[in-house]
C-alpha positions in Angstrom: 7.6 -10.1 -29.8 5.4 -12.4 -27.7 1.7 -12.6 -27.1 0.0 -9.8 -25.1 -1.6 -10.4 -21.7 -5.4 -9.8 -21.5 -4.8 -6.9 -19.1 -2.1 -4.8 -20.6 0.8 -3.5 -18.5 2.5 -0.7 -20.3 5.8 1.0 -19.5 6.0 4.5 -20.8 9.4 6.1 -20.2 10.5 9.7 -19.6 13.9 9.6 -21.3 16.5 12.3 -21.1 19.9 12.3 -22.8 23.2 12.9 -21.0 24.1 15.7 -23.5 20.6 17.3 -23.3 19.4 17.1 -19.6 16.8 19.8 -20.2 14.9 17.7 -22.8 13.0 14.5 -23.0 12.3 12.1 -25.9 8.9 12.1 -27.6 7.9 9.8 -30.4 5.3 10.5 -33.1 2.5 8.0 -33.5 0.8 8.2 -36.9 -1.8 5.5 -35.9 -3.0 7.9 -33.2 -3.4 10.9 -35.5 0.2 11.9 -35.6 0.3 12.8 -31.9 3.4 12.6 -29.7 3.8 10.3 -26.8 6.5 9.0 -24.4 8.3 6.0 -25.8 7.1 2.7 -24.3 4.8 -0.2 -24.7 3.4 -3.4 -23.3 5.0 -6.2 -21.5 5.6 -9.2 -23.7 4.7 -12.8 -22.7 7.7 -15.0 -23.2 7.7 -18.6 -24.4 7.8 -19.9 -20.9 4.6 -17.9 -20.1 6.4 -15.5 -17.8 6.4 -11.9 -18.7 9.5 -9.8 -19.1 10.4 -7.5 -16.3 9.1 -4.0 -16.2 12.7 -2.6 -16.6 13.4 -4.9 -19.5 10.2 -3.9 -21.2 11.0 -0.2 -20.8 14.6 -0.6 -22.1 13.4 -2.7 -25.1 10.6 -0.3 -26.0 12.8 2.8 -25.9 15.4 1.1 -28.1 12.7 0.0 -30.6 10.9 3.4 -30.7 13.8 5.9 -30.4 17.0 4.0 -31.2 18.5 4.9 -27.8 19.9 2.5 -25.3 19.0 3.6 -21.8 19.6 3.0 -18.1 16.5 3.1 -15.9 17.0 5.8 -13.2 13.7 6.0 -11.5 9.9 5.5 -11.1 7.4 8.3 -11.8 4.1 6.6 -11.1 1.1 4.4 -11.9 -1.8 5.2 -14.1 -4.9 3.0 -14.4 -6.6 3.5 -17.8 -9.8 1.7 -17.1 -11.5 2.1 -20.5 -8.4 0.5 -22.2 -7.8 -2.2 -19.5 -4.2 -0.8 -19.1 -1.9 -0.1 -16.2 0.9 2.3 -17.1 4.0 2.0 -15.0 5.9 5.2 -15.9 9.7 5.1 -15.5 12.5 7.6 -15.9 15.7 6.8 -17.9 18.8 8.3 -19.3 20.6 7.7 -22.6 24.3 8.0 -22.1 25.1 8.0 -25.8 23.5 7.3 -29.2 21.4 9.2 -31.7 17.7 9.4 -32.1 16.4 7.1 -34.9 12.9 7.2 -36.4 11.0 4.1 -37.8 7.9 3.5 -39.9 5.9 3.2 -36.6 7.4 6.4 -35.3 8.4 8.7 -38.2 9.5 11.5 -35.9 11.5 11.2 -32.7 12.6 14.3 -30.9 14.1 15.8 -27.8 11.7 18.4 -26.4 11.9 20.9 -23.5 9.1 21.2 -21.0 8.1 24.5 -22.6 7.8 22.8 -26.0 5.7 20.0 -24.6 3.4 22.5 -23.0 2.9 24.2 -26.4 2.3 20.8 -28.0 -0.4 20.1 -25.3 -2.1 23.5 -26.0 -2.1 22.6 -29.7 -3.6 19.2 -29.1 -0.5 17.4 -30.4 0.0 15.1 -27.3 -1.5 11.6 -27.2 -2.6 12.0 -23.6 -2.5 14.6 -20.8 -0.2 12.1 -19.0 2.7 13.1 -21.3 2.7 16.6 -19.9 1.9 15.5 -16.3 4.9 13.1 -16.3 7.2 15.6 -18.0 6.4 18.2 -15.3 6.9 15.6 -12.6 10.2 14.6 -14.1 11.6 18.2 -14.4 10.4 18.9 -10.9 12.5 16.0 -9.6 9.6 14.0 -8.2 11.2 10.6 -9.0 11.6 7.6 -6.8 15.2 6.2 -7.6 15.3 2.9 -9.4 17.4 1.1 -6.8 14.8 2.0 -4.1 12.0 0.7 -6.3 13.8 -2.6 -6.7 14.4 -2.8 -3.0 10.8 -2.0 -2.1 9.3 -4.4 -4.6 11.6 -7.3 -3.5 10.8 -6.9 0.2 7.5 -5.1 0.6 4.0 -5.7 -0.8 2.7 -3.0 -3.2 0.6 -1.0 -0.7 3.8 -0.1 1.2 5.4 1.1 -2.1 2.4 3.3 -3.0 2.6 5.1 0.4 6.2 6.1 -0.3 5.8 7.3 -3.9 6.1 11.0 -4.9 2.8 12.8 -5.6 1.8 15.6 -8.0 -1.4 17.4 -8.7 -3.2 15.8 -11.6 -6.4 16.4 -13.5 -6.6 12.6 -14.2 -9.0 11.0 -11.7 -7.6 7.5 -12.1 -4.0 8.5 -11.3 -2.3 6.5 -8.5 1.1 7.3 -6.9 
């Protein structure tokens, strides 16, 4: 793993499995009080000082945290977490095959329905309200397809992308779409 940038860009991923389309992957984080979160993590700085791509980061982090190889299918949104100097770029992905695999950093990896995630939220077992927000968004179909994201980012400046992104109601004041 490379060095981290001073302002962290993180890529959480809502991952579903081809065999379980009504469930998404959650990973347990013991460092955070054994709460559950979406798999994902920060962009790595590579040896040539350029960062990896957002899609490469998401694919790498999902594999490291869940054992699943995924294909990125879409974009769910941006969240600015000011007090942590983070920008979360949340993506959607599908695992075509493979089995969940835990690790010392993530002792439990599970596939959960939206109803189960809502119960976990009520019990205070989610790391952030964004987990439930993005799960609801995903299951509602509010996803910008990955190929459209690539096309927009390669030809238009970011403000044009933001105007075309799906929106959802959110209790988080620093939520951007």
